[in-house]
NUPALUM-365079 format. One line per 8 residues: number of its first residue (from 0); their letters; for each residue y, z, x of N, C-alpha, C. Coordinates in nm, 4 decimals, always signed. Layout:
N
NUM) A) Y,Z,X,Y,Z,X,Y,Z,X | ...
// end
This chain:
187
0) MRKFGRAV) -0.2266,+2.4764,+0.0649,-0.3004,+2.4431,-0.0544,-0.2235,+2.3436,-0.1407 | -0.0930,+2.3561,-0.1408,-0.0103,+2.2679,-0.2218,-0.0232,+2.1224,-0.1753 | -0.0264,+2.1010,-0.0419,-0.0406,+1.9658,+0.0119,-0.1762,+1.9069,-0.0271 | -0.2811,+1.9894,-0.0185,-0.4151,+1.9439,-0.0525,-0.4215,+1.9027,-0.1994 | -0.3606,+1.9814,-0.2864,-0.3580,+1.9502,-0.4295,-0.2879,+1.8185,-0.4572 | -0.1782,+1.7927,-0.3882,-0.1067,+1.6661,-0.4058,-0.1905,+1.5488,-0.3582 | -0.2584,+1.5668,-0.2461,-0.3421,+1.4592,-0.1927,-0.4568,+1.4279,-0.2888 | -0.5194,+1.5308,-0.3441,-0.6287,+1.5110,-0.4396,-0.5764,+1.4426,-0.5648
8) LAFLFAFV) -0.4612,+1.4871,-0.6156,-0.4021,+1.4262,-0.7337,-0.3685,+1.2789,-0.7096 | -0.3129,+1.2475,-0.5939,-0.2801,+1.1085,-0.5604,-0.4071,+1.0230,-0.5534 | -0.5125,+1.0774,-0.4920,-0.6384,+1.0041,-0.4822,-0.6966,+0.9777,-0.6208 | -0.6974,+1.0800,-0.7060,-0.7506,+1.0625,-0.8412,-0.6700,+0.9613,-0.9210 | -0.5376,+0.9661,-0.9078,-0.4517,+0.8695,-0.9759,-0.4850,+0.7280,-0.9310 | -0.4982,+0.7081,-0.8004,-0.5298,+0.5753,-0.7469,-0.6664,+0.5272,-0.7959 | -0.7635,+0.6170,-0.7953,-0.8981,+0.5808,-0.8393,-0.8986,+0.5390,-0.9858 | -0.8316,+0.6165,-1.0700,-0.8250,+0.5843,-1.2131,-0.7511,+0.4523,-1.2343
16) LVSLTARV) -0.6399,+0.4321,-1.1624,-0.5620,+0.3088,-1.1754,-0.6458,+0.1865,-1.1397 | -0.7151,+0.1911,-1.0272,-0.7965,+0.0777,-0.9843,-0.9130,+0.0565,-1.0806 | -0.9759,+0.1640,-1.1251,-1.0882,+0.1518,-1.2189,-1.0452,+0.0904,-1.3516 | -0.9350,+0.1393,-1.4063,-0.8873,+0.0852,-1.5335,-0.8434,-0.0600,-1.5199 | -0.7760,-0.0914,-1.4102,-0.7317,-0.2288,-1.3873,-0.8518,-0.3225,-1.3803 | -0.9532,-0.2831,-1.3062,-1.0720,-0.3674,-1.2932,-1.1441,-0.3824,-1.4261 | -1.1555,-0.2736,-1.5030,-1.2258,-0.2791,-1.6314,-1.1515,-0.3662,-1.7316 | -1.0203,-0.3451,-1.7453,-0.9413,-0.4236,-1.8403,-0.9388,-0.5697,-1.7988
24) ASAGDNTI) -0.9206,-0.5933,-1.6688,-0.9090,-0.7305,-1.6203,-1.0389,-0.8080,-1.6333 | -1.1512,-0.7400,-1.6181,-1.2776,-0.8128,-1.6176,-1.3367,-0.8338,-1.7566 | -1.2772,-0.7773,-1.8579,-1.3297,-0.7949,-1.9929,-1.3218,-0.9433,-2.0316 | -1.4382,-1.0099,-2.0366,-1.4426,-1.1499,-2.0762,-1.4063,-1.2483,-1.9656 | -1.3817,-1.2035,-1.8464,-1.3428,-1.2909,-1.7357,-1.4341,-1.2598,-1.6174 | -1.5035,-1.3584,-1.5663,-1.5950,-1.3326,-1.4556,-1.5448,-1.3928,-1.3241 | -1.4139,-1.3881,-1.3023,-1.3553,-1.4394,-1.1785,-1.4163,-1.3715,-1.0562 | -1.4477,-1.2429,-1.0659,-1.5044,-1.1701,-0.9528,-1.6368,-1.2317,-0.9072
32) RQPGDHPN) -1.7082,-1.2987,-0.9978,-1.8388,-1.3576,-0.9647,-1.8279,-1.5023,-0.9164 | -1.7059,-1.5503,-0.8926,-1.6848,-1.6875,-0.8486,-1.6173,-1.6890,-0.7113 | -1.6954,-1.6788,-0.6044,-1.6372,-1.6770,-0.4699,-1.5462,-1.7986,-0.4472 | -1.4314,-1.7743,-0.3892,-1.3374,-1.8810,-0.3580,-1.2388,-1.9137,-0.4688 | -1.2512,-1.8512,-0.5857,-1.1611,-1.8784,-0.6982,-1.0400,-1.7849,-0.6904 | -0.9602,-1.8039,-0.5873,-0.8408,-1.7224,-0.5664,-0.7318,-1.8092,-0.5036 | -0.6055,-1.7607,-0.5048,-0.4985,-1.8397,-0.4428,-0.5280,-1.8655,-0.2953 | -0.5008,-1.9871,-0.2527,-0.5188,-2.0255,-0.1132,-0.3808,-2.0263,-0.0478
40) YVIEMEPH) -0.3572,-1.9361,+0.0462,-0.2254,-1.9254,+0.1093,-0.2401,-1.8963,+0.2578 | -0.1343,-1.9236,+0.3319,-0.1334,-1.9034,+0.4767,-0.0786,-1.7648,+0.5112 | +0.0216,-1.7187,+0.4361,+0.0807,-1.5866,+0.4577,+0.1315,-1.5328,+0.3245 | +0.1185,-1.4034,+0.3070,+0.1740,-1.3360,+0.1902,+0.2925,-1.2518,+0.2379 | +0.4061,-1.2699,+0.1724,+0.5259,-1.1917,+0.2043,+0.5563,-1.1018,+0.0853 | +0.5751,-0.9727,+0.1120,+0.5941,-0.8776,+0.0028,+0.7072,-0.7791,+0.0321 | +0.8280,-0.8049,-0.0187,+0.9319,-0.7021,-0.0135,+0.9013,-0.5975,-0.1209 | +0.9293,-0.4692,-0.0912,+0.8993,-0.3657,-0.1895,+0.9943,-0.2470,-0.1789
48) VIFGWDGA) +0.9968,-0.1673,-0.2849,+1.0681,-0.0398,-0.2851,+0.9634,+0.0701,-0.2689 | +1.0078,+0.1824,-0.2109,+0.9169,+0.2918,-0.1762,+0.9626,+0.4193,-0.2451 | +0.8666,+0.4945,-0.2951,+0.8914,+0.6271,-0.3492,+0.7980,+0.7231,-0.2766 | +0.8515,+0.7999,-0.1834,+0.7717,+0.8960,-0.1080,+0.7650,+1.0271,-0.1823 | +0.6477,+1.0887,-0.1873,+0.6366,+1.2134,-0.2627,+0.6137,+1.3342,-0.1756 | +0.5911,+1.3187,-0.0469,+0.5623,+1.4374,+0.0333,+0.6090,+1.4204,+0.1765 | +0.7318,+1.4629,+0.2048,+0.7801,+1.4623,+0.3423,+0.7115,+1.5673,+0.4270 | +0.6497,+1.6679,+0.3630,+0.5844,+1.7756,+0.4360,+0.4670,+1.7260,+0.5188
56) AWNGYDTG) +0.4135,+1.6110,+0.4852,+0.2976,+1.5583,+0.5572,+0.3296,+1.5322,+0.7041 | +0.4499,+1.4927,+0.7340,+0.4823,+1.4578,+0.8719,+0.6013,+1.5334,+0.9281 | +0.6859,+1.5932,+0.8450,+0.8043,+1.6572,+0.9006,+0.8245,+1.8015,+0.8576 | +0.7368,+1.8551,+0.7763,+0.7484,+1.9939,+0.7355,+0.8493,+2.0178,+0.6248 | +0.9137,+1.9143,+0.5728,+1.0105,+1.9296,+0.4652,+0.9416,+1.8962,+0.3336 | +0.9556,+1.9823,+0.2380,+0.8896,+1.9608,+0.1101,+0.9823,+1.8820,+0.0178 | +1.0061,+1.7561,+0.0520,+1.0975,+1.6722,-0.0251,+1.0339,+1.5365,-0.0522 | +1.0785,+1.4731,-0.1575,+1.0391,+1.3354,-0.1852,+1.1385,+1.2428,-0.1184
64) GYGVGGRF) +1.1060,+1.1161,-0.1132,+1.1956,+1.0201,-0.0493,+1.1947,+0.8870,-0.1224 | +1.2799,+0.7986,-0.0760,+1.2875,+0.6645,-0.1325,+1.3289,+0.5696,-0.0212 | +1.2979,+0.4418,-0.0407,+1.3330,+0.3457,+0.0625,+1.2914,+0.2048,+0.0265 | +1.2912,+0.1202,+0.1287,+1.2554,-0.0202,+0.1136,+1.1652,-0.0607,+0.2297 | +1.0969,-0.1705,+0.2108,+1.0107,-0.2184,+0.3173,+0.9614,-0.3585,+0.2886 | +0.8760,-0.4045,+0.3754,+0.8177,-0.5365,+0.3596,+0.6842,-0.5442,+0.4297 | +0.5957,-0.6230,+0.3751,+0.4644,-0.6464,+0.4337,+0.4406,-0.7956,+0.4459 | +0.3666,-0.8305,+0.5468,+0.3199,-0.9669,+0.5684,+0.1695,-0.9583,+0.5884
72) TIPIVKNG) +0.0956,-1.0396,+0.5156,-0.0496,-1.0397,+0.5290,-0.0959,-1.1822,+0.5558 | -0.1785,-1.1950,+0.6582,-0.2355,-1.3242,+0.6955,-0.3852,-1.3200,+0.6652 | -0.4334,-1.4076,+0.5760,-0.5780,-1.4099,+0.5480,-0.6559,-1.4522,+0.6723 | -0.7615,-1.3784,+0.7048,-0.8439,-1.4145,+0.8198,-0.9856,-1.4538,+0.7783 | -1.0290,-1.4092,+0.6582,-1.1588,-1.4474,+0.6041,-1.1379,-1.4903,+0.4591 | -1.1551,-1.6193,+0.4307,-1.1294,-1.6727,+0.2960,-1.2345,-1.6295,+0.1944 | -1.3572,-1.6104,+0.2372,-1.4616,-1.5575,+0.1505,-1.5111,-1.4319,+0.2195 | -1.4641,-1.3160,+0.1728,-1.4756,-1.1872,+0.2409,-1.6123,-1.1413,+0.2854
80) FVTTINNT) -1.6229,-1.0125,+0.3093,-1.7436,-0.9514,+0.3632,-1.8635,-0.9632,+0.2692 | -1.8382,-0.9713,+0.1387,-1.9452,-0.9847,+0.0398,-1.9376,-1.1278,-0.0146 | -2.0288,-1.2111,+0.0296,-2.0199,-1.3544,-0.0007,-2.0523,-1.3901,-0.1449 | -2.1095,-1.2983,-0.2216,-2.1471,-1.3286,-0.3600,-2.0370,-1.2963,-0.4607 | -1.9252,-1.2397,-0.4153,-1.8135,-1.2097,-0.5060,-1.6851,-1.2720,-0.4531 | -1.5825,-1.2718,-0.5339,-1.4543,-1.3325,-0.5015,-1.3678,-1.2317,-0.4261 | -1.3706,-1.2380,-0.2927,-1.2948,-1.1451,-0.2107,-1.2457,-1.2124,-0.0842 | -1.1365,-1.1618,-0.0300,-1.0812,-1.2113,+0.0961,-1.0459,-1.0914,+0.1841
88) VGIGFGVD) -1.0291,-1.1194,+0.3123,-0.9881,-1.0162,+0.4074,-0.8714,-1.0705,+0.4874 | -0.7700,-0.9868,+0.5053,-0.6535,-1.0266,+0.5833,-0.6064,-0.9141,+0.6730 | -0.5176,-0.9490,+0.7644,-0.4516,-0.8485,+0.8490,-0.3081,-0.8374,+0.7996 | -0.2662,-0.7148,+0.7723,-0.1322,-0.6921,+0.7207,-0.0494,-0.6114,+0.8184 | +0.0772,-0.6433,+0.8257,+0.1696,-0.5682,+0.9105,+0.3053,-0.5681,+0.8432 | +0.3862,-0.4713,+0.8796,+0.5159,-0.4649,+0.8143,+0.6052,-0.3570,+0.8693 | +0.7101,-0.3305,+0.7945,+0.8056,-0.2253,+0.8298,+0.8503,-0.1583,+0.6998 | +0.8557,-0.0252,+0.7020,+0.8998,+0.0535,+0.5873,+1.0037,+0.1536,+0.6346
96) FTYYGCGA) +1.1124,+0.1683,+0.5577,+1.2138,+0.2697,+0.5852,+1.2196,+0.3631,+0.4655 | +1.1969,+0.4923,+0.4905,+1.2002,+0.5915,+0.3833,+1.2981,+0.7017,+0.4205 | +1.3880,+0.7331,+0.3290,+1.4863,+0.8394,+0.3469,+1.4371,+0.9630,+0.2726 | +1.4098,+1.0708,+0.3467,+1.3606,+1.1947,+0.2874,+1.4688,+1.3003,+0.2734 | +1.5886,+1.2739,+0.3204,+1.6957,+1.3719,+0.3087,+1.6767,+1.4894,+0.4018 | +1.7423,+1.5986,+0.3703,+1.7341,+1.7184,+0.4530,+1.6955,+1.8345,+0.3628 | +1.5667,+1.8562,+0.3466,+1.5200,+1.9572,+0.2533,+1.4868,+2.0910,+0.3150 | +1.5211,+2.1139,+0.4421,+1.4888,+2.2417,+0.5057,+1.5973,+2.2792,+0.6050
104) LSCKGNAA) +1.6101,+2.4081,+0.6308,+1.7116,+2.4549,+0.7259,+1.6834,+2.4044,+0.8665 | +1.5560,+2.3845,+0.9005,+1.5229,+2.3368,+1.0347,+1.5698,+2.1941,+1.0581 | +1.6138,+2.1286,+0.9543,+1.6649,+1.9925,+0.9646,+1.7963,+1.9905,+1.0449 | +1.8726,+2.0980,+1.0431,+1.9976,+2.1128,+1.1180,+2.0965,+2.0010,+1.0891 | +2.1034,+1.9610,+0.9637,+2.2027,+1.8615,+0.9251,+2.1596,+1.7177,+0.9458 | +2.0470,+1.6951,+1.0090,+1.9997,+1.5576,+1.0296,+1.9116,+1.5157,+0.9127 | +1.9345,+1.3991,+0.8611,+1.8493,+1.3471,+0.7548,+1.7139,+1.3116,+0.8134 | +1.6117,+1.3281,+0.7350,+1.4757,+1.2996,+0.7795,+1.4385,+1.1570,+0.7423
112) DLLSFPVV) +1.4859,+1.0617,+0.8189,+1.4532,+0.9211,+0.7970,+1.3220,+0.8894,+0.8672 | +1.2390,+0.8090,+0.8024,+1.1117,+0.7689,+0.8606,+1.1048,+0.6173,+0.8644 | +1.0879,+0.5631,+0.9817,+1.0706,+0.4201,+1.0025,+0.9248,+0.3993,+1.0427 | +0.8500,+0.3239,+0.9625,+0.7058,+0.3056,+0.9834,+0.6736,+0.1593,+1.0076 | +0.5788,+0.1376,+1.0956,+0.5298,+0.0031,+1.1265,+0.3785,+0.0015,+1.1027 | +0.3344,-0.0233,+0.9770,+0.1915,-0.0211,+0.9470,+0.1208,-0.1497,+0.9909 | -0.0031,-0.1325,+1.0357,-0.0934,-0.2434,+1.0659,-0.2244,-0.2098,+0.9949 | -0.2657,-0.2962,+0.9019,-0.3812,-0.2651,+0.8178,-0.4746,-0.3852,+0.8043
120) MQWNFYVA) -0.5967,-0.3556,+0.7641,-0.6887,-0.4583,+0.7182,-0.6780,-0.4550,+0.5657 | -0.6502,-0.5685,+0.5043,-0.6389,-0.5742,+0.3587,-0.7609,-0.6467,+0.3026 | -0.8397,-0.5748,+0.2231,-0.9581,-0.6319,+0.1611,-0.9274,-0.6516,+0.0133 | -0.9174,-0.7774,-0.0297,-0.8798,-0.8141,-0.1662,-1.0021,-0.8475,-0.2494 | -0.9985,-0.8027,-0.3757,-1.1026,-0.8361,-0.4726,-1.0330,-0.8992,-0.5924 | -1.0674,-1.0232,-0.6226,-1.0075,-1.0959,-0.7358,-1.0954,-1.0713,-0.8574 | -1.0547,-0.9742,-0.9394,-1.1394,-0.9271,-1.0493,-1.1225,-1.0075,-1.1765 | -1.0111,-1.0774,-1.1915,-0.9865,-1.1597,-1.3105,-0.8873,-1.2685,-1.2720
128) QRWSVFGE) -0.8641,-1.3608,-1.3638,-0.7762,-1.4739,-1.3346,-0.6384,-1.4288,-1.2866 | -0.5839,-1.3248,-1.3443,-0.4490,-1.2791,-1.3084,-0.4458,-1.1463,-1.2336 | -0.5599,-1.0825,-1.2096,-0.5625,-0.9507,-1.1473,-0.6422,-0.9506,-1.0178 | -0.5874,-0.8830,-0.9180,-0.6626,-0.8551,-0.7960,-0.6315,-0.7125,-0.7531 | -0.7270,-0.6511,-0.6857,-0.7100,-0.5163,-0.6324,-0.7424,-0.5214,-0.4834 | -0.6950,-0.4224,-0.4085,-0.7185,-0.4227,-0.2651,-0.7210,-0.2818,-0.2088 | -0.7821,-0.2699,-0.0921,-0.7807,-0.1481,-0.0126,-0.7252,-0.1823,+0.1240 | -0.6515,-0.0886,+0.1824,-0.5884,-0.1132,+0.3124,-0.6067,+0.0055,+0.4072
136) PGLSFNYA) -0.7115,+0.0065,+0.4888,-0.7198,+0.1059,+0.5948,-0.6465,+0.0536,+0.7186 | -0.5890,+0.1452,+0.7959,-0.5206,+0.1027,+0.9174,-0.4498,+0.2156,+0.9874 | -0.3460,+0.1799,+1.0602,-0.2698,+0.2741,+1.1409,-0.1221,+0.2400,+1.1295 | -0.0393,+0.3435,+1.1281,+0.1051,+0.3232,+1.1218,+0.1691,+0.3868,+1.2450 | +0.2606,+0.3151,+1.3053,+0.3385,+0.3672,+1.4173,+0.4751,+0.4052,+1.3605 | +0.5148,+0.5295,+1.3798,+0.6293,+0.5852,+1.3082,+0.7373,+0.6377,+1.4012 | +0.8604,+0.6322,+1.3522,+0.9746,+0.6945,+1.4185,+1.0443,+0.7814,+1.3146 | +1.0549,+0.9105,+1.3423,+1.1226,+1.0040,+1.2518,+1.2490,+1.0540,+1.3208
144) SALPNSFF) +1.3627,+1.0335,+1.2561,+1.4914,+1.0656,+1.3183,+1.5156,+1.2147,+1.3359 | +1.4519,+1.3002,+1.2546,+1.4814,+1.4430,+1.2599,+1.3820,+1.5224,+1.3450 | +1.2899,+1.4560,+1.4119,+1.1911,+1.5268,+1.4920,+1.2221,+1.5133,+1.6401 | +1.1945,+1.6187,+1.7190,+1.2189,+1.6089,+1.8638,+1.1293,+1.5053,+1.9306 | +1.0018,+1.5021,+1.8962,+0.9103,+1.4015,+1.9489,+0.8995,+1.2937,+1.8414 | +0.9907,+1.1986,+1.8428,+1.0134,+1.1100,+1.7294,+0.9070,+1.0044,+1.7043 | +0.8350,+0.9586,+1.8038,+0.7356,+0.8530,+1.7850,+0.5970,+0.9147,+1.7693 | +0.5241,+0.8731,+1.6660,+0.3895,+0.9251,+1.6457,+0.3087,+0.8269,+1.5605
152) PYPVFEVG) +0.1778,+0.8168,+1.5856,+0.0908,+0.7338,+1.5013,+0.0436,+0.8153,+1.3817 | +0.0018,+0.7454,+1.2763,-0.0461,+0.8119,+1.1557,-0.1494,+0.7215,+1.0904 | -0.2637,+0.7748,+1.0456,-0.3608,+0.6888,+0.9774,-0.3068,+0.6443,+0.8421 | -0.3506,+0.5269,+0.7991,-0.3065,+0.4707,+0.6718,-0.4296,+0.4385,+0.5881 | -0.4268,+0.4787,+0.4625,-0.5231,+0.4275,+0.3653,-0.4499,+0.4141,+0.2330 | -0.4474,+0.2929,+0.1832,-0.3770,+0.2637,+0.0589,-0.4672,+0.1797,-0.0300 | -0.4469,+0.1931,-0.1594,-0.5126,+0.1059,-0.2571,-0.4041,+0.0489,-0.3459 | -0.4308,-0.0678,-0.3994,-0.3284,-0.1286,-0.4830,-0.3840,-0.2384,-0.5702
160) GRYHLNEH) -0.2931,-0.2968,-0.6441,-0.3308,-0.4055,-0.7325,-0.2169,-0.5041,-0.7487 | -0.2534,-0.6238,-0.7898,-0.1552,-0.7294,-0.8140,-0.1776,-0.7904,-0.9514 | -0.0673,-0.8189,-1.0174,-0.0710,-0.9002,-1.1379,-0.0116,-1.0344,-1.0984 | -0.0927,-1.1395,-1.0991,-0.0510,-1.2717,-1.0542,+0.0236,-1.3437,-1.1661 | +0.1534,-1.3633,-1.1469,+0.2331,-1.4364,-1.2447,+0.1955,-1.5837,-1.2442 | +0.1688,-1.6354,-1.1256,+0.1172,-1.7708,-1.1084,+0.0450,-1.7737,-0.9741 | +0.0119,-1.8910,-0.9249,-0.0653,-1.9010,-0.8013,+0.0115,-1.8544,-0.6774 | +0.1444,-1.8471,-0.6849,+0.2242,-1.8165,-0.5665,+0.3090,-1.6899,-0.5758
168) VALTARIG) +0.3133,-1.6240,-0.6921,+0.3956,-1.5042,-0.7101,+0.3151,-1.3985,-0.7857 | +0.3202,-1.2730,-0.7356,+0.2490,-1.1624,-0.8010,+0.3315,-1.0352,-0.7924 | +0.3168,-0.9491,-0.8915,+0.3745,-0.8153,-0.8867,+0.2716,-0.7255,-0.8188 | +0.3147,-0.6473,-0.7209,+0.2224,-0.5691,-0.6403,+0.2598,-0.4217,-0.6429 | +0.1615,-0.3361,-0.6687,+0.1796,-0.1911,-0.6617,+0.0776,-0.1361,-0.5627 | +0.1204,-0.0377,-0.4843,+0.0359,+0.0198,-0.3795,+0.0570,+0.1708,-0.3809 | -0.0514,+0.2455,-0.3732,-0.0406,+0.3898,-0.3601,-0.1200,+0.4318,-0.2374 | -0.0598,+0.5174,-0.1604,-0.1232,+0.5653,-0.0386,-0.0622,+0.6975,+0.0000
176) FPYFSFGV) -0.0835,+0.7352,+0.1226,-0.0286,+0.8617,+0.1682,+0.0765,+0.8343,+0.2737 | +0.1986,+0.8747,+0.2613,+0.2549,+0.9638,+0.1593,+0.3501,+0.8948,+0.0625 | +0.3226,+0.7730,+0.0183,+0.4164,+0.7108,-0.0755,+0.3500,+0.6111,-0.1700 | +0.4291,+0.5675,-0.2673,+0.3944,+0.4648,-0.3650,+0.4943,+0.3518,-0.3458 | +0.4495,+0.2274,-0.3527,+0.5439,+0.1158,-0.3411,+0.5197,+0.0158,-0.4535 | +0.6263,-0.0548,-0.4861,+0.6202,-0.1592,-0.5880,+0.7015,-0.2766,-0.5386 | +0.6437,-0.3969,-0.5446,+0.7137,-0.5130,-0.4939,+0.6672,-0.6431,-0.5560 | +0.7135,-0.7511,-0.4970,+0.6775,-0.8850,-0.5403,+0.6152,-0.9562,-0.4210
184) SFM) +0.4979,-1.0144,-0.4425,+0.4294,-1.0883,-0.3366,+0.4527,-1.2369,-0.3543 | +0.4869,-1.3020,-0.2445,+0.5046,-1.4476,-0.2420,+0.3958,-1.5035,-0.1529 | +0.3122,-1.5925,-0.2087,+0.1992,-1.6459,-0.1333,+0.2139,-1.7947,-0.1142
// end
């Protein structure tokens, strides 16, 4: 029940964050209604820091974690699935390293490190001149150092937002299961 409560809380937090960002960003700005009015780039590179909140999801340890990672996203559709609004679609891939420590006796002295290789579809919505939000469904291929069967796939669903400092640099926050990340995107 505790895991379910955390998942629901994380989902509600993400929903409220995206809703508030879209509402605040769109006040007086109709960028979302102008298809193609977004940065034009070949690849987005995003180094980030990770804050994991639930190691129990994959390793049975009820511990939080921290780490670093990076994402690369290549736009594949410049005017996304909905042609009447300002949206793009890209394929994202990357690597994340999260250290969860050893929060259980079954750990036997081994730290619970998680190395993840996510592959996602990133659907971006440019809601205002400086704000964009996105959803990322996909799959992650993982290696956990403290598990006997160390390689395993895991579904990914993340939502996030960007504050565009200029046309080529943005601050990016992402929340998903089982972590939150914050980074800088270079486009």
